[in-house]
Residue, then its C-alpha position, 0 to 999 in steps of 0.5 A: m731701161l730700153y736702149f736704142a737698138m745699135i744698127l749698122l755702122h754704113t746706115l748710121g753713117a748715112l743717116a747721120a750724114a742725112a742729119g748734118v751730124a758727124p758719124a761718130l757723134a751720131a754713134d754716141v747718140a745711139a749708144k745712149p738710152v731713149k730720151q723721155v720727152a713730156v709735152i703738156g697740152a695737145g693744141a696747136a703747139g703741143a701737137s706740133t711739138a710732138y710731130h716735129l720732135h718725132k720727125y727730127a729724132e727719126e731723122a737723127g737716129i735718136a730715139v725718143n718716147i713722147t708723152i702728151f698729157e692733155k687735161n681736156g678729152r680732145v685734141g686741138g686746144r683752142t681749135l674747137t668745132v662743135n656740131a650744130h643740132e649735134n649734127p656730125g654733118s654741121p660742124v662749126e668752128l667756135g674758134a681759130s676758124i681759118f688759114v692761109k697759104v703763107n701758113h706754111i706748117l698749116w697748109n702743108a699738113t693738110d697735103d701731107f694728111n690728105l685733108v680737104r681744104i674748104d673755103p669758109g665762106l657763107d652758103e650763099k651769097g650775102v653782103m658784109g658790113v662794118w657797123d659802128g653802132d650807128t650806120f653802115v660805114y662800109t659794105q660790100d658783097s661777100e665775094s668781091l675782094e675789093i676791100w682788100h685792094c689796099p693802098y699802095y703803101v699798105n700793100d708795101l708794108v705788109q709785104q715788108t713785115i710779112g717777109a721778115f717774119l717768115k724768115l723764122y721758118e729757115a736758117p739762119y733764123f730758125p731755129f731760135r733760142s730767143l725770140t726777143t733777139r730774133a725779133f730785133e735782128l729781123g726789125l720786127v721790134k720796130v713794128t711790135g713796138v708801136t700800135g697798129r694805128q701808129l704804124l699806119a699813121a707813119s704811112k699817112l694811112d691812118g684814116s678810114f682804111a685804117h678805122d673802117i677796114v683794118q680796126a674791124a678786122s683787128r676787133v673780130n680777130y684779136m678783140s682789139n682796137l688799133d690804139y691798142i694792138h701792136g703793128l705786127g698784129a694789125m699787119f697780120q689781119v690784113s695779110m690773112a684777109a687779103e690771102g684767101a682763108k681756108s679751112v679743114l673739112g670736118g674742122n681745123w682740129w683735124i690737123f693737130a689730130s693728124m699730128v699727134k697721130a703721126s707723132k707716135a706719142h702716148l697721148n693721155l687725155n682727160t689727164t691734167v698735169v698738177s706739179i713738175a719737179r726736178e730731180d738733180i743727179h749726176g752721170d757716170n762722168g759726174e756731169a749734172i744730169y736733170k729729170y723732171i718728175i710730173k704728178t698728174s690727176g686722171p679723168s673723173s671716170a678713172t677706174a685705177g683710183a678715186a677721181g681726182t687721185v694725184m699719182q706720180q708719172p712712172v717715168a722720169f722725164d729728160d725734157v718737158v714742154i710746157a705747151t699751154p699758157w702757164q698762167f692758166s694751168d695751175i701747175e705747181e712748180e715744186g721747188t726751183v724749176i723754172e729758172h727764167p720766170i714766165e711773165p703773166v700777160p693779159y689775155a682776152k675774155l671773149h664770149v663767143t655765141l653760136f644758135s641756129s635760127p630761122f629768122q636773118f638779122s632785123a633792119r631795124f636793129f642797125n637803123l635801116d629802112p625795113a626794105s633794105p638789104v642787111p648784112n649778113s655778116v657784120l663786123t664793127t668799129l668805133a662810132d664818133g665819140d667813141e673812146a679807144k679802150p683795150g679788150a673788153t671794154g672797147a666794144g664801143k657803142a656797137g657793143f660787139f665785135s661781129a655778128t656773121q651768118v656762117k652756114k645754113v643747116v637743116n634743122p632735124m626736128s622741123g626739117k627746115e633750113e635755119y642759119v647758124y650765127k657766130i657772135f663774138s662779144p665782150e659780154a654774154v649775149t642776152s635775150d633782149f639783145l637776141s630779140s632785137l637782132l633778129g626782130v623776133n622775141v627771144p625767150d629768156t631760156f633761149v631755145l623754147t622747150q616745145p616749139y614746134a606746135r604752129k603758133t603766132v608769134k609777135t615779131i618787132n618789125d611786123k604786127d603778127a606773123d604765122f610760122n610753122i616753126v616758132n622756135p626763134i632759136s632752135w640751138y644754141h651754144p655759148a662759151v667763154f675762153h682766153p683765146y689769145p693775149q691782148k697784143l699790146p706793143r712790146v719789144t722784148f718776148q717770153d723765150p722758149i727756153l725755161g732751164r735746162g731740159l724745160y721749153y715753153t711755146s706760149g711766150m709766141e702768143s703776145f708777138i702774134s697769136t694764130m694757129e700757125t705761129s703756135a705750131l711754128m714755136g711748137k716746131n721751133v721747140a722741137r729743133l731745140i730739143v734735137d739739137d741739144y741731143l747731138g750737142v749742136s748749138g743751132a742757129k747762132e743768136g749772134l747780133a748784140m741786142s743794142g739797148l734791148e738787153h732785159d732782165g727776163e721781164q717783158i717790156i710793154l710799152g705804155g706810151k704812144q711813141p711816134v714813128t716815121s715811115d723812114e724807120l719802117 
């Protein structure tokens, strides 16, 4: 068994003082074996957990071995970048595309790791429009911020809400063992317990600004209409859009890859955790000690055994962090491992379609005159007569949530410049839909097998037209995944501690789901683990829940309770 090397007493005292720990306590910690920590998932939460755990443990003089298990062959989780035309010089974010300066963990990480921040906007000037399936209810120049010159009461409400949320980053609210308690202490249950529409209506802002602007943002970011997203989620939309978004050159996954590298963790890619078991043993003083046994299956290319062979990890872990949504993990719980059950929450199912084409959006598709300029970034909202519905059923007459021209690329086969588009939709897009959207016939196969002979193409708007590049779509990349929970109003949330030495990060996602907030929960769990090693209770969860006591189940509010501006 490996033991942490004893260091000079004066150095130990200095480390202990820096960590706020008495030298005697730090000396006791130093005499103990290396702590073994497993992190399941290498997305934003898992990478942040490993990075901050290494950092906090090093500051406290605690030796830890961190092992990350990631079922995919890459780091980043739902932060995924694909290369248009398989060209590494043309990366496109499939999801988790932006962050802002108020996202302190991500922003600081780009500085710490010398990553280049870029504007994620279009490669050329254009028009952003909000379409309801019939008409554009709002348009603006893509470089203008006029849309986010919000009414005073919205700015005030956003600042109050985001200001309260940011207190989660600092003592005495950080770290937190109960997200529900912190949300209550900070007054955030007043905005999570109502819908976005109710929250805006309380300030008499439920008119066109809410319908055309905030709802369009909530649909593109959370696949949700204002009647089915809680107030905190709605306020984040306004805050993110007004802040000035950035992304990382080469893809946002670089942030989390850099975190994993800096954590010095043992990274196991293409490794699926099959089961978790708990082994109860007794220490020298008779105290109960929990160890966790993890079984995994390796990649299909594994040479140690047949594909899919299940093996028990040779190390028993002191702590395990489940940094992936439990309901999608297929991890088996052997015996009683999870003392505080994980409540399943409804996740959105989003279809994301990336494709490259020499054609721009058709004016006819959007009911515009042929000579009219067509927005190259289209968000959507509900039309008059559309019923607000949740999730995939809520697209309304528009039929999709957004269609955006994200960049220009050069088609490597033709040498000609084309446009790369991204579509968010509740269902897979069809060739008929793309034919209408582009105003040119798209084959059922989407991409032609022999597209580059000169040919006359029959268009929808015109009669005949000759093109040197006749392929209406030259590159096509569809994907479907569960990017975030449906943010229904609620006042209780999954807490990060599932049992002694067992932690969970995805409870944050029904509170708010972004790269930053997942990274925050990872940082929080890392601090809790180190505090537990040091015997420090951490920030107190002090205030009584005043009627919010619950049995561990998340309370989802089904009604539309009124809220007044005095309560905000």
